[in-house]
Each structure stands twice: as C-alpha cells, then as structure tokens.
C-alpha positions as CSV (number, residue, x, y, z in Angstrom):
1,M,-14.3,-36.9,39.6
2,A,-16.6,-38.9,41.7
3,E,-16.3,-42.7,41.9
4,P,-18.7,-44.5,39.5
5,V,-22.2,-45.0,41.1
6,R,-24.1,-48.0,40.1
7,L,-27.8,-48.6,40.5
8,Q,-29.3,-51.9,39.5
9,G,-26.0,-52.7,37.8
10,V,-26.0,-49.5,35.7
11,D,-23.2,-46.9,35.8
12,I,-25.2,-43.7,36.3
13,A,-22.6,-41.5,34.7
14,R,-22.9,-43.5,31.4
15,L,-26.6,-42.6,31.3
16,L,-25.8,-38.9,31.2
17,D,-25.1,-37.6,27.7
18,A,-23.0,-34.5,28.5
19,E,-24.4,-32.5,25.6
20,R,-28.0,-33.4,26.5
21,L,-27.5,-32.6,30.2
22,R,-25.8,-29.3,29.3
23,E,-28.8,-28.3,27.1
24,W,-31.3,-29.5,29.7
25,I,-29.8,-27.8,32.7
26,Q,-29.6,-24.4,30.9
27,L,-33.4,-24.6,30.3
28,Q,-34.3,-25.1,34.0
29,R,-35.9,-22.2,35.9
30,W,-33.4,-22.7,38.8
31,Y,-30.3,-22.5,36.5
32,A,-28.7,-19.3,37.8
33,S,-26.4,-18.2,34.9
34,K,-28.9,-17.9,32.0
35,A,-26.7,-15.3,30.3
36,R,-23.7,-17.7,30.2
37,S,-23.4,-21.0,28.3
38,V,-22.0,-24.1,30.0
39,S,-18.7,-25.2,28.4
40,S,-18.6,-28.6,30.3
41,I,-20.5,-30.5,32.9
42,E,-19.8,-33.4,35.2
43,I,-21.2,-35.3,38.2
44,V,-18.7,-34.6,41.0
45,E,-20.5,-36.6,43.7
46,S,-23.4,-39.1,43.9
47,V,-25.0,-41.4,46.4
48,V,-27.7,-44.1,46.0
49,L,-30.7,-43.2,48.2
50,E,-33.0,-46.0,47.1
51,E,-32.9,-49.0,44.8
52,D,-36.7,-49.3,44.4
53,P,-37.9,-46.8,43.3
54,P,-34.4,-46.0,41.9
55,L,-33.1,-42.7,43.1
56,V,-29.6,-41.2,43.1
57,L,-28.7,-37.9,44.8
58,S,-26.1,-36.1,42.6
59,L,-24.1,-33.0,42.7
60,V,-23.4,-31.6,39.2
61,Q,-20.8,-29.1,38.4
62,T,-21.2,-26.7,35.4
63,R,-18.0,-25.0,34.1
64,F,-17.8,-21.9,32.0
65,A,-15.3,-20.6,29.4
66,T,-14.1,-18.0,31.9
67,G,-12.8,-20.8,34.2
68,T,-15.5,-20.3,36.8
69,H,-18.0,-23.0,37.8
70,E,-21.3,-23.6,39.7
71,L,-22.6,-26.5,41.6
72,Y,-26.2,-27.8,41.5
73,Q,-28.2,-30.4,43.3
74,L,-29.7,-32.9,40.9
75,P,-31.7,-35.9,42.3
76,L,-31.9,-38.5,39.6
77,A,-34.5,-41.1,39.0
78,L,-34.1,-44.2,36.9
79,R,-36.9,-45.8,35.0
80,A,-37.1,-48.6,32.5
81,A,-37.2,-47.0,29.0
82,T,-40.5,-47.2,27.1
83,E,-40.6,-48.2,23.5
84,E,-41.9,-44.7,22.6
85,E,-39.1,-42.1,22.0
86,R,-41.3,-39.1,22.7
87,E,-39.7,-35.9,23.9
88,E,-40.2,-35.5,27.7
89,P,-38.9,-32.3,29.3
90,D,-37.8,-34.0,32.6
91,R,-35.9,-36.8,30.8
92,I,-32.1,-36.2,30.8
93,G,-30.7,-39.3,29.2
94,R,-31.4,-42.8,27.7
95,V,-28.9,-45.6,27.6
96,D,-29.0,-49.4,27.9
97,G,-32.8,-49.6,28.2
98,W,-33.0,-47.0,31.0
99,D,-34.3,-43.4,31.1
100,L,-32.8,-40.9,33.5
101,Y,-35.0,-38.1,34.9
102,D,-34.9,-35.2,37.3
103,A,-36.4,-37.0,40.3
104,L,-38.1,-33.9,41.8
105,A,-40.2,-33.6,38.6
106,N,-42.1,-36.4,40.1
107,P,-43.2,-35.1,43.5
108,A,-43.6,-38.7,44.9
109,Q,-39.8,-39.1,44.8
110,A,-39.7,-36.6,47.7
111,L,-40.8,-39.4,50.0
112,V,-37.5,-41.1,49.5
113,L,-35.7,-38.0,50.8
114,L,-38.1,-37.7,53.7
115,R,-37.5,-41.3,54.7
116,R,-33.7,-40.6,54.8
117,I,-34.3,-37.4,56.8
118,C,-36.5,-39.3,59.3
119,G,-33.7,-41.8,59.7
120,T,-31.2,-39.1,60.7
121,E,-28.4,-41.1,59.0
122,E,-25.1,-40.4,57.4
123,I,-24.0,-41.9,54.1
124,D,-20.3,-41.9,53.5
125,T,-18.8,-41.6,50.0
126,P,-15.2,-41.7,48.8
127,D,-15.1,-37.9,48.8
128,G,-17.5,-36.9,51.6
129,C,-20.6,-37.5,53.5
130,F,-24.4,-36.9,52.9
131,S,-26.2,-36.4,56.2
132,F,-29.9,-36.3,57.1
133,H,-31.4,-34.7,60.2
134,C,-34.8,-34.3,61.8
135,T,-36.2,-32.5,64.8
136,S,-37.9,-34.3,67.7
137,E,-41.3,-33.1,66.4
138,F,-40.8,-34.7,63.0
139,V,-43.5,-37.2,62.1
140,P,-42.7,-39.3,59.0
141,A,-44.9,-39.4,56.0
142,A,-46.6,-42.6,55.0
143,D,-45.3,-44.4,51.9
144,D,-48.5,-43.5,50.0
145,A,-48.7,-39.9,51.2
146,E,-50.1,-37.4,48.8
147,T,-47.5,-35.2,47.2
148,R,-47.6,-32.1,44.9
149,P,-45.3,-29.3,43.7
150,M,-45.6,-26.0,45.5
151,G,-46.3,-23.6,42.6
152,V,-43.6,-22.2,40.3
153,E,-40.3,-21.3,41.8
154,Q,-37.2,-19.6,40.4
155,S,-34.3,-21.0,42.4
156,N,-35.5,-24.0,44.4
157,S,-37.8,-27.0,44.1
158,S,-40.5,-27.3,46.8
159,I,-42.9,-30.2,47.3
160,V,-45.8,-30.4,49.7
161,V,-46.3,-33.8,51.4
162,D,-49.4,-35.0,53.1
163,N,-50.6,-31.4,53.2
164,R,-48.5,-31.0,56.4
165,L,-44.9,-30.9,55.3
166,V,-43.0,-29.0,52.7
167,L,-39.6,-30.1,51.4
168,K,-37.5,-27.3,49.8
169,A,-34.5,-28.6,47.8
170,F,-31.8,-25.9,47.1
171,R,-30.7,-26.3,43.5
172,K,-27.7,-24.0,43.3
173,L,-25.3,-24.8,46.1
174,E,-22.7,-22.6,47.7
175,P,-20.2,-23.4,50.5
176,G,-21.5,-22.9,54.0
177,V,-24.8,-23.1,56.0
178,N,-27.7,-21.8,54.0
179,P,-29.3,-18.9,55.8
180,E,-32.7,-20.6,55.5
181,L,-31.6,-23.4,57.8
182,E,-29.5,-21.2,60.0
183,M,-32.3,-18.6,60.6
184,L,-35.0,-21.3,61.1
185,R,-32.9,-23.1,63.7
186,F,-32.1,-19.9,65.6
187,L,-35.7,-18.6,65.6
188,T,-37.0,-22.0,66.6
189,L,-34.4,-22.3,69.5
190,H,-35.5,-18.8,70.7
191,S,-39.2,-19.6,70.5
192,F,-40.2,-17.2,67.8
193,P,-43.7,-18.3,66.9
194,H,-44.2,-16.6,63.6
195,I,-42.4,-19.1,61.3
196,A,-43.3,-22.4,59.7
197,P,-41.4,-24.7,62.1
198,L,-38.3,-26.5,61.0
199,Q,-38.8,-30.3,60.8
200,G,-35.6,-31.5,59.2
201,W,-32.8,-30.9,56.8
202,Y,-30.1,-32.6,54.7
203,A,-26.6,-31.6,53.8
204,Y,-23.3,-32.6,52.2
205,D,-19.8,-32.3,53.7
206,G,-16.9,-33.1,51.4
207,H,-13.3,-32.4,50.7
208,A,-14.1,-29.4,48.5
209,L,-17.5,-28.3,49.8
210,A,-19.8,-28.3,52.8
211,A,-23.4,-27.1,51.9
212,T,-27.0,-27.3,52.9
213,L,-29.0,-29.3,50.4
214,G,-32.6,-28.8,51.6
215,V,-34.9,-28.2,54.5
216,V,-38.3,-29.6,55.7
217,Q,-40.8,-27.3,57.4
218,T,-44.4,-27.6,58.6
219,F,-46.8,-26.8,55.8
220,L,-49.6,-24.4,56.7
221,P,-52.6,-25.4,54.6
222,G,-54.9,-22.5,55.8
223,A,-52.4,-19.8,55.0
224,V,-52.8,-17.1,52.4
225,G,-49.8,-15.3,50.9
226,G,-49.4,-11.7,51.9
227,W,-49.1,-10.5,48.3
228,E,-52.3,-12.3,47.2
229,L,-54.1,-11.0,50.3
230,A,-53.0,-7.5,49.5
231,L,-54.4,-7.6,46.0
232,E,-57.7,-8.9,47.3
233,Q,-58.2,-6.7,50.3
234,I,-56.8,-3.3,49.3
235,P,-59.8,-2.6,47.1
236,A,-62.3,-4.7,49.0
237,D,-61.5,-4.0,52.7
238,P,-58.7,-1.4,53.0
239,E,-59.3,-0.7,56.6
240,G,-59.2,-4.4,57.6
241,F,-55.9,-4.8,55.6
242,L,-54.4,-1.8,57.3
243,E,-55.1,-3.5,60.7
244,R,-53.3,-6.5,59.4
245,L,-50.3,-4.4,58.3
246,A,-50.1,-2.8,61.7
247,A,-49.9,-6.4,63.2
248,L,-47.2,-7.2,60.6
249,G,-45.2,-4.2,61.8
250,Q,-45.3,-5.7,65.3
251,V,-44.3,-9.2,64.1
252,T,-41.4,-7.7,62.1
253,A,-40.1,-5.9,65.2
254,E,-40.5,-9.0,67.3
255,M,-38.5,-11.0,64.7
256,H,-35.7,-8.4,64.8
257,N,-35.7,-8.4,68.6
258,V,-35.3,-12.1,68.7
259,L,-32.5,-12.1,66.1
260,A,-30.6,-9.6,68.3
261,S,-31.2,-11.5,71.5
262,D,-28.2,-13.8,71.8
263,S,-24.9,-12.1,72.3
264,G,-23.3,-15.5,72.9
265,D,-23.8,-16.7,69.3
266,P,-21.1,-15.2,67.0
267,A,-23.3,-15.7,64.0
268,F,-26.1,-13.6,65.5
269,A,-24.6,-11.4,68.2
270,P,-25.5,-7.7,67.5
271,E,-22.6,-5.6,66.4
272,E,-21.8,-1.9,66.3
273,P,-22.3,-0.6,62.7
274,S,-19.2,0.4,60.8
275,T,-19.0,3.7,59.1
276,E,-17.2,1.8,56.3
277,A,-20.3,-0.4,55.6
278,L,-22.6,2.6,55.2
279,S,-20.0,4.4,53.1
280,L,-19.7,1.3,50.9
281,L,-23.5,1.1,50.6
282,T,-23.9,4.7,49.6
283,A,-20.9,4.5,47.1
284,T,-22.5,1.5,45.5
285,V,-25.9,3.1,45.2
286,D,-24.2,6.3,43.9
287,E,-22.6,4.3,41.1
288,D,-25.9,2.7,40.3
289,I,-27.5,6.1,40.1
290,E,-24.8,7.4,37.7
291,R,-25.1,4.4,35.4
292,I,-28.9,4.3,35.3
293,F,-29.6,8.0,35.0
294,V,-27.2,8.3,32.1
295,R,-29.3,5.9,30.0
296,L,-32.8,6.7,31.0
297,P,-35.1,6.3,28.0
298,D,-37.1,9.2,26.5
299,D,-40.3,8.0,28.1
300,E,-43.0,10.0,30.0
301,R,-43.0,7.4,32.7
302,V,-39.4,8.4,33.8
303,A,-39.9,12.1,33.1
304,P,-40.3,13.0,36.8
305,I,-36.7,11.9,37.5
306,A,-35.1,12.6,34.1
307,G,-32.0,14.8,34.5
308,R,-32.2,14.6,38.3
309,G,-29.4,12.0,38.9
310,Q,-27.3,14.6,40.7
311,D,-30.2,15.6,42.9
312,V,-30.7,12.0,43.9
313,R,-27.0,11.5,44.7
314,E,-26.9,14.7,46.8
315,R,-30.0,13.6,48.8
316,L,-28.4,10.2,49.3
317,A,-25.2,11.7,50.7
318,A,-27.1,14.1,53.0
319,R,-29.3,11.3,54.4
320,A,-26.3,9.0,54.9
321,Q,-24.5,11.6,57.0
322,L,-27.6,11.9,59.3
323,G,-28.6,8.3,59.6
324,S,-25.8,6.6,61.5
325,G,-26.1,4.5,64.7
326,G,-28.1,1.6,66.0
327,R,-26.9,-2.0,65.8
328,S,-26.2,-4.4,63.0
329,I,-28.0,-7.8,63.3
330,R,-29.0,-10.7,61.2
331,T,-32.0,-9.8,59.1
332,H,-34.4,-11.5,56.8
333,G,-32.6,-10.0,53.8
334,D,-35.3,-10.3,51.1
335,Y,-38.4,-9.0,53.0
336,H,-41.6,-8.2,51.2
337,L,-45.3,-9.2,51.3
338,G,-44.5,-12.3,49.1
339,Q,-42.4,-13.6,52.0
340,T,-45.3,-13.5,54.5
341,L,-48.3,-15.7,55.1
342,S,-51.6,-14.7,56.8
343,T,-52.9,-17.6,59.0
344,P,-55.7,-17.9,61.5
345,G,-53.1,-17.5,64.2
346,G,-51.5,-14.3,62.7
347,W,-48.6,-13.5,60.4
348,V,-46.0,-16.1,59.5
349,I,-42.7,-15.1,57.9
350,I,-41.1,-17.4,55.3
351,D,-38.1,-17.8,53.0
352,F,-35.1,-16.8,55.1
353,E,-32.4,-17.6,52.5
354,G,-32.0,-14.0,51.4
355,E,-31.8,-12.8,47.9
356,P,-30.7,-15.9,45.9
357,A,-28.7,-13.8,43.4
358,R,-26.4,-12.5,46.1
359,P,-23.4,-14.7,47.3
360,L,-24.1,-16.7,50.4
361,P,-21.5,-14.8,52.6
362,E,-23.2,-11.6,51.7
363,R,-26.6,-13.0,52.6
364,R,-25.3,-13.9,56.1
365,Q,-24.0,-10.4,56.8
366,K,-25.4,-8.4,59.7
367,R,-27.2,-5.2,58.7
368,S,-29.4,-2.5,60.2
369,P,-33.0,-4.0,60.7
370,L,-34.2,-0.9,58.9
371,R,-33.1,-2.5,55.7
372,D,-35.9,-5.1,56.1
373,V,-38.3,-2.3,57.0
374,A,-37.5,-0.3,53.9
375,S,-37.9,-3.4,51.7
376,M,-41.4,-4.0,53.1
377,L,-42.4,-0.3,52.7
378,R,-41.4,-0.6,49.0
379,S,-43.6,-3.7,48.8
380,F,-46.6,-1.6,49.9
381,A,-45.9,0.7,46.9
382,Y,-45.9,-2.3,44.6
383,A,-49.0,-3.9,46.0
384,T,-51.0,-0.6,45.8
385,S,-50.0,-0.1,42.2
386,A,-50.5,-3.8,41.3
387,V,-54.2,-3.6,42.3
388,E,-54.7,-1.4,39.3
389,I,-52.2,-3.0,37.0
390,L,-53.2,-6.6,37.6
391,R,-56.8,-6.3,38.8
392,G,-58.0,-3.2,37.0
393,Q,-59.3,-1.7,40.3
394,R,-58.6,1.6,41.9
395,P,-57.0,1.5,45.3
396,P,-57.9,4.1,47.9
397,E,-56.1,7.4,47.0
398,D,-53.9,7.5,50.1
399,F,-53.6,3.8,50.8
400,E,-49.8,3.5,50.4
401,E,-49.2,6.4,52.8
402,R,-51.5,5.0,55.4
403,A,-50.0,1.5,55.1
404,R,-46.5,2.9,55.7
405,T,-47.8,4.9,58.7
406,R,-49.6,2.0,60.3
407,F,-46.7,-0.5,59.8
408,L,-44.1,1.9,61.1
409,E,-46.0,3.0,64.1
410,R,-46.4,-0.5,65.4
411,Y,-42.9,-1.5,64.4
412,L,-41.3,1.5,66.3
413,Q,-43.5,0.8,69.3
414,T,-42.2,-2.8,69.5
415,I,-38.6,-2.7,68.4
416,D,-35.7,-2.6,70.9
417,P,-34.7,1.1,70.6
418,S,-31.0,0.2,70.9
419,L,-31.1,-1.4,67.5
420,L,-32.0,1.8,65.7
421,P,-30.3,5.2,65.3
422,A,-31.1,7.7,68.1
423,G,-33.9,10.0,67.3
424,E,-36.7,10.2,64.7
425,A,-34.7,12.3,62.2
426,A,-31.8,9.7,62.2
427,I,-34.2,6.8,61.8
428,A,-36.0,8.6,59.0
429,S,-32.7,9.3,57.2
430,M,-31.4,5.8,57.5
431,L,-34.7,4.5,56.3
432,S,-34.5,6.8,53.3
433,V,-31.1,5.5,52.4
434,F,-32.3,1.9,52.3
435,E,-35.5,2.8,50.4
436,L,-33.5,4.7,47.8
437,E,-31.2,1.7,47.5
438,K,-34.2,-0.5,46.9
439,A,-36.0,1.9,44.5
440,I,-32.8,2.2,42.3
441,Y,-32.6,-1.6,42.1
442,E,-36.3,-1.7,41.2
443,L,-35.8,1.0,38.5
444,R,-33.0,-1.0,36.9
445,Y,-35.1,-4.2,37.0
446,E,-38.2,-2.7,35.6
447,L,-36.4,-0.9,32.8
448,N,-35.0,-4.2,31.7
449,N,-37.9,-6.5,32.3
450,R,-41.3,-4.8,32.9
451,P,-41.5,-1.3,31.4
452,D,-45.1,-1.0,32.3
453,W,-44.1,-1.1,36.0
454,V,-41.4,1.6,35.8
455,A,-43.7,4.2,37.3
456,I,-43.6,2.4,40.7
457,P,-39.9,2.9,41.4
458,V,-40.0,6.3,39.8
459,A,-42.7,7.4,42.3
460,G,-40.5,6.1,45.1
461,I,-37.5,8.1,44.0
462,V,-39.6,11.2,43.6
463,R,-40.9,10.7,47.2
464,L,-37.4,10.6,48.5
465,L,-36.4,13.7,46.6
466,E,-39.4,15.7,47.9
467,E,-39.2,14.7,51.6
468,A,-38.0,17.4,53.9
C-alpha cells in the first residue's frame, strides 16, 4: 500500500470511498474488463503534481475474485465541495468539505502534466519514481492555453492543447515500454516524416512495475482522418481517393522499410521468421473457425459461408504451406484507415500502441509486414460498405478491388523485397492467411455486436475461398 499522500492537509486516500470508486471505474469507457466485477480497489502509488490547482497523479489497482488484478492511471483533482449534492459523473468522492474528481475530465488539468513534462524532472516516492521527459523541440504551453478533449476514446484519454499539442494518457497500464512511445522514438530517430512528432512523455518506475503513463505529440489541426475521408470521397471522388490510397501504399512500405533498418537495435532488428510462429497463427485461426462456424446463426447474411468451415480450414492450411519466407519486423499492429490522417503534406500514421486488448508483450512482437497490409486491405472493404450503410450512397461497383490493386501496386514497388516471401504466389498466399485471420476476427465481432455489418467479413471469407 502506498504511503498516505496529503494535499492541502487532506489525506487523499480518505476521500476515496472504495465502493463509490469501484462503481465509478467500472462505468468508464477505458475500463478494460467490463465483463468482470471489481472485488476490491486501492491506490498503490500517488504523487502530488500541483497544490494549486490541486492535482494528484495516482495508480489505482483493481482486484478480481479470480485473484488477478489490473492497474490504471487516475489523475485526481481536488475541489472545495459545493453546497449542492447533485450527481456529477466525474466526481469520485466527497469527504471533509472536499470533492475528488477525475482530473482529465477537466481538459485544463492537462496543463499541469505538460508543465511537469517540460521540466524533465523526476519525483521520487517511497516505492518508486515518476519521471517526465521532453524533446529538444518541445515548446511549453501558456498557463491560459486553450484545451479540449479529442473526441470519444475507448482505452485512453487525449487532450488537445493550444491546437498544437496532444497529450495522450494511457489509462490501463502494463509493465514495459508502451509501443506508442517506443515506435515514435524509433521512427523519429530514423527521420520517418509521416508521423505526428513526439514532443514528450511521462512514466513510472517502481519496485513492482515500470510503465509508460503518457505521450505528447504534435497536433495536426489541418488533418482529416482517413476513415472520414474515405466515407466522403468514395462516392464523391473515387478516382481522387484511389490516388490517395496509392500514396498510402507507398507510405506504408516506407514505414516498414524504416522499421527494418536498424540491425543494431535488438527491439527492432529484423529476424528470420519461425515456422513455429506461422504454425501457431494458423492453429489459432483454425480453432476460431471451428468455434464460429459451429454456431453460425440461421441468417441469410451468413448463408454464403454456412457449412463451409472445413473448406475455409483447408484453404488456410494450403495457403500457410505456400506463404513462408521474408523477415519479421516491428509493425504498426492495428493498421486501418482510422489510424491515418490526410494532411496537406501527405499521409500521417498515428496510434502505434497496437491492439489495446492484446497483452503488451504480444503487441511488441515482430511479425511479417504483410500483416499490416492485410489489415489495411480489410479496412478498404469496411469503408466501401460503410458508404452505403452509414451514408446511404452507392459506392462504385468495383471500388474495393481497385483500391486493393492501387495500394498493393505502390506498396510492392516500394517495400524492401527481402522483407517479403520470394515470388508473387508466396506473397499472395501469406497475405491471404493474414486477411483470413482478420476476417474471422471481424466475423466474431460483428456477430456479437453489429449483426447489420456481418455481410462485410462474410464477403471477405468468400473472396478467400474463391481465389485461385
């Protein structure tokens, strides 16, 4: 248990009603284990960042009946309690004339964190150390800088400051360097221009845990999200958007080339792929196919693949045998149009932390760059269908196929050939394996969450069954 932290003479832990905190944290979008109830909760580490306005940076541990636990970052703000006892969603506790809030619910509190990051200081506690770092390009924000939240997020909290910086605070913490920080530092060091530059970060290093708490990047005010751009341009200017997707293929290959460029860095040095890794992947997908196809609903939307589970498994096995070779490198790990920005200077790639639901060591694993490519190709299928589902407009009949072709042509022209399997057939086979992995994941998700979208992964699976 952390030492008591006092702010303006108040023991912070006393302000936290454990039952109220437990209920509150389970309602947050960034709480990762929504299917599990928290059995107990405690502050395991805290540090005072500022007395006025009062702000405490806390690490909160949730425990479950199974004996497992999770750690979350919870910046806490202290305010004098008002006379009115109205319900406020960001208020966590009230004791001794004080209210305790989630600090990041008030975007202005981000300025306190930015000041610490600008100071590149370390704050020791009885159990560890909170450290704050900035790059040489970091320009601090004024005390009265404008702040606002950056949309709705699932797993993090991001705040835009002065329309030129964005602070991303990681809520669920895992031991180790977050891939977002690791990848941004590497790509910056190797002069990859298609990112929002890293400006700073903060972290914790203690007896039981070392973890990245958050990063600061340049905010790009003129940028348009790749997904939003797709929904707008596929029906309005399909040829223009196809040109943009060709450029995205080139930028993607350039990113992979840079990520494979430093054999002296153990975290990024390219490696020979192991046959065990591909076998494990295909075995996992094979198990998913067996589980999902057994319980397919009696629905016309899944009729094209009903009863074809064995066909899919046989096609997967055949493709896996053909698609070996290339190199394993660090990849984006969660690559789709929503992870891109279109700017006046070209494409920018964002959100390098990988799939948040996967454990951090898995997100740092080296993989074939074709896994990123397959994920982006599946994104084209979603964007093409979403034009009709969300906008009520008909996309060009062959748009998805043309998008795939334009992206792949430019990607294959640019990528270092040594990173891919040798020969077009082997590349196509490996790509099919990764696309099938993604489509099976999508099928499971849509069956459970968005039945109206099920036809999209079904069409992807049918494509892979019909390919020569």
